[in-house]
C-alpha positions in Angstrom: 0.5 -6.7 -33.4 -0.4 -3.8 -31.2 1.8 -1.1 -29.6 2.0 -0.1 -26.0 4.0 2.4 -23.9 7.3 0.7 -22.9 8.5 0.1 -19.4 12.2 0.8 -18.9 13.9 -2.3 -17.7 16.7 -2.0 -15.2 18.1 -5.4 -16.1 17.0 -8.3 -18.2 15.5 -10.8 -15.7 16.2 -13.7 -18.1 19.9 -13.4 -17.4 21.8 -14.6 -14.3 22.9 -11.0 -13.7 19.4 -9.8 -13.9 18.0 -12.1 -11.2 17.9 -9.6 -8.4 16.1 -10.3 -5.2 12.6 -8.7 -5.2 12.6 -6.3 -2.3 9.1 -7.0 -1.3 6.1 -9.2 -2.1 2.4 -8.4 -2.3 1.5 -10.7 0.6 1.2 -9.1 4.0 2.1 -5.6 3.0 0.0 -2.6 3.9 -1.2 -0.7 0.9 0.3 2.5 2.3 3.7 0.9 2.7 3.7 -0.3 -0.9 2.6 3.0 -2.1 5.2 4.8 -0.1 7.9 2.6 -1.8 6.5 3.2 -5.2 6.3 7.0 -4.8 9.5 7.5 -2.9 11.3 10.8 -3.6 14.5 10.7 -5.7 17.5 9.8 -3.7 15.5 7.8 -1.1 16.9 4.5 -2.2 13.9 3.1 -4.0 14.0 2.4 -7.7 12.6 5.3 -9.7 9.8 4.7 -12.2 10.1 5.8 -15.8 8.5 9.0 -16.8 5.0 8.8 -18.0 4.6 9.1 -21.7 1.0 9.6 -22.9 2.0 8.7 -26.5 2.1 4.9 -27.2 5.6 3.7 -27.8 7.0 1.0 -30.0 6.8 -2.0 -27.7 4.6 -4.6 -29.4 1.7 -6.1 -27.4 1.0 -9.5 -29.0 -2.5 -10.5 -30.0 -2.4 -13.2 -27.4 -0.9 -12.8 -23.9 -0.9 -14.8 -20.7 -3.3 -13.4 -18.1 -3.0 -13.8 -14.3 -6.4 -13.5 -12.6 -6.7 -12.4 -9.0 -9.5 -11.1 -6.8 -9.2 -7.3 -6.5 -5.4 -7.3 -7.0 -4.8 -5.2 -10.1 -2.2 -3.5 -12.2 -2.4 0.1 -13.6 -0.3 1.7 -16.4 3.2 2.9 -15.2 2.8 1.4 -11.7 4.7 -1.6 -10.3 3.1 -4.6 -8.7 5.1 -7.2 -6.7 3.7 -10.7 -6.9 4.3 -14.1 -5.3 3.7 -16.9 -7.8 3.1 -20.3 -6.2 0.5 -22.2 -8.2 2.1 -24.7 -10.6 0.2 -23.4 -13.6 1.2 -19.8 -13.0 4.8 -20.8 -12.3 4.7 -22.3 -15.8 3.2 -19.0 -17.0 6.1 -17.0 -15.5 8.7 -19.4 -16.9 7.2 -19.1 -20.4 7.1 -15.3 -20.1 10.7 -15.1 -19.1 11.7 -17.3 -22.1 9.8 -14.8 -24.3 8.9 -11.1 -24.1 8.3 -10.9 -20.3 4.7 -9.8 -20.8 1.9 -10.8 -18.5 -1.6 -9.3 -18.3 -3.5 -8.9 -15.0 -7.2 -9.3 -14.8 -9.7 -9.4 -12.0 -11.9 -12.3 -11.1 -15.6 -11.6 -11.2 -17.6 -12.1 -7.9 -18.4 -15.8 -7.2 -15.1 -17.0 -8.5 -14.5 -19.1 -5.4 -16.7 -22.0 -6.7 -14.4 -22.6 -9.6 -11.1 -21.0 -8.6 -9.0 -24.0 -9.6 -10.7 -24.0 -13.0 -11.4 -20.9 -15.2 -13.8 -18.7 -13.4 -15.2 -15.6 -15.2 -12.9 -12.5 -15.4 -13.6 -8.9 -16.1 -12.8 -8.0 -19.6 -10.6 -4.9 -19.0 -7.1 -5.6 -17.6 -3.6 -4.2 -17.8 -0.5 -5.7 -19.4 2.8 -5.5 -17.7 6.4 -6.5 -18.2 8.5 -8.4 -15.7 11.2 -6.1 -14.4 12.5 -8.1 -11.5 12.4 -11.8 -10.7 13.7 -14.3 -8.2 13.1 -18.1 -8.6 13.0 -19.7 -5.2 14.5 -23.2 -4.6 11.0 -24.8 -4.5 10.0 -23.4 -7.9 8.0 -20.4 -6.7 8.7 -17.0 -8.1 8.9 -13.5 -6.7 8.4 -11.0 -9.5 7.6 -7.4 -10.1 5.4 -6.3 -13.0 5.5 -2.8 -14.4 2.2 -1.7 -16.0 2.3 -0.9 -19.7 -1.1 -0.5 -21.2 -4.8 -1.4 -20.6 -6.4 -4.0 -22.8 -9.8 -5.6 -23.5 -10.1 -9.3 -23.5 -11.7 -10.5 -26.7 -11.7 -14.2 -26.1 -9.6 -16.9 -24.4 -7.1 -19.4 -25.7 -7.2 -22.8 -23.8 -4.0 -24.2 -25.2 -2.0 -23.9 -22.0 -2.6 -24.9 -18.4 -2.6 -21.2 -17.4 -4.9 -18.7 -18.9 -4.2 -17.0 -22.2 -6.4 -14.3 -23.8 -6.6 -12.6 -27.2 -6.6 -8.9 -26.4 -6.9 -5.4 -27.9 -4.7 -2.7 -26.5 -6.5 0.4 -24.9 -3.8 3.1 -24.7 -4.7 6.1 -22.6 -4.0 9.3 -24.6 -3.9 12.5 -22.6 -4.3 15.9 -24.3 -3.2 19.3 -23.0 -6.7 20.2 -21.6 -6.8 17.0 -19.6 -3.3 17.6 -18.3 -4.4 21.0 -17.1 -7.4 19.6 -15.4 -5.3 16.9 -13.7 -3.0 19.6 -12.4 -6.0 21.3 -10.8 -7.0 18.1 -9.1 -3.5 17.4 -7.7 -4.1 19.0 -4.3 -7.0 16.7 -3.7 -5.0 13.7 -4.9 -2.1 14.6 -2.7 -4.5 14.8 0.3 -5.7 11.3 -0.4 -2.1 10.1 -0.7 -1.0 11.8 2.5 -3.8 10.1 4.4 -2.4 6.8 3.3 1.2 7.8 4.1 0.7 9.3 7.6 1.0 12.8 6.2 4.0 12.2 3.9 3.6 14.3 0.7 3.9 13.0 -2.8 7.2 13.8 -4.5 6.8 17.1 -6.5 8.4 15.5 -9.6 5.9 12.7 -9.7 3.7 13.2 -12.8 0.0 13.7 -12.1 -0.9 10.6 -14.2 1.4 8.4 -12.2 0.0 9.8 -8.9 -3.5 9.0 -10.0 -2.6 5.4 -11.1 -0.6 4.7 -8.0 -3.5 5.7 -5.7 -5.9 3.8 -7.8 -3.8 0.6 -7.6 -3.0 0.6 -3.9 -5.4 2.8 -1.8 -7.8 0.8 0.3 -11.3 0.7 -1.2 -14.4 -1.4 -1.5 -14.4 -4.5 -3.7 -15.2 -3.6 -7.3 -14.2 0.1 -7.0 -10.7 -0.6 -8.3 -12.0 -2.3 -11.4 -14.3 0.7 -12.1 -11.2 2.9 -11.8 -9.3 0.8 -14.3 -12.2 0.9 -16.7 -12.3 4.7 -16.6 -11.4 6.1 -20.0 -8.2 7.8 -18.9 -6.3 9.4 -16.0 -8.6 12.5 -15.7 -11.8 10.4 -15.4 -9.9 8.2 -12.9 -8.8 11.1 -10.9 -12.3 12.6 -10.8 -13.6 9.2 -9.6 -11.0 9.0 -6.9 -11.9 12.4 -5.5 -15.6 11.4 -5.5 -14.8 8.1 -3.9 -12.8 9.5 -1.1 -15.1 12.4 -0.5 -14.1 14.5 2.5 -10.8 12.7 2.7 -9.8 14.4 -0.6 -10.4 17.9 0.7 -7.1 19.7 1.1 -6.5 21.4 4.4 -6.9 25.2 4.5 
């Protein structure tokens, strides 16, 4: 068993009381709108994310987890991702996850996946595990869920025992030392400039940790295909922040 930073669950989605309506789905939402919801200031009505903890916690990441592959739709640590689950095999995946530990890993499909989408097209080997924090089962069997990112992982191999995809994984926790936290703080003005451009000038909440700001932008900001995967594969929040500043170039220059 491996350990990962835990996500604080508002309610247990496996109980009747916990089956809250998901406020939004991933389909048809502008990236800036989703990001604005995720990074809403306290008191604004949006659910608040748990504080970022750079030290791995005591939640166990099993050796084998279900993985949900999508093209350029990704999950980052400590960021939420709304999802609409409609394929029968992935409905079964969600049902099994809800009956167990609520964990699902997200991975990205490699280019050219279209030729074998209904089968098992190749996936990138670095993904992120998340826990279901909200769920609604629709009358026709589809699910609306929200995953909260826990920890990155590396896919070691795949298990073909279920209709959906399972992978044997190794956790890749991102540890942040004091020097990196200082460097992240120095990059915050540039990161806030990137975020403001996506939110029509609205600033990031001052209380939002730098690491969460980095991961929220990496997950939702519009960018070229493949760039998001490279950001996930960065060794930690500081390298990811530096890559974001380089990626957005002039858009990351704070006004004087």
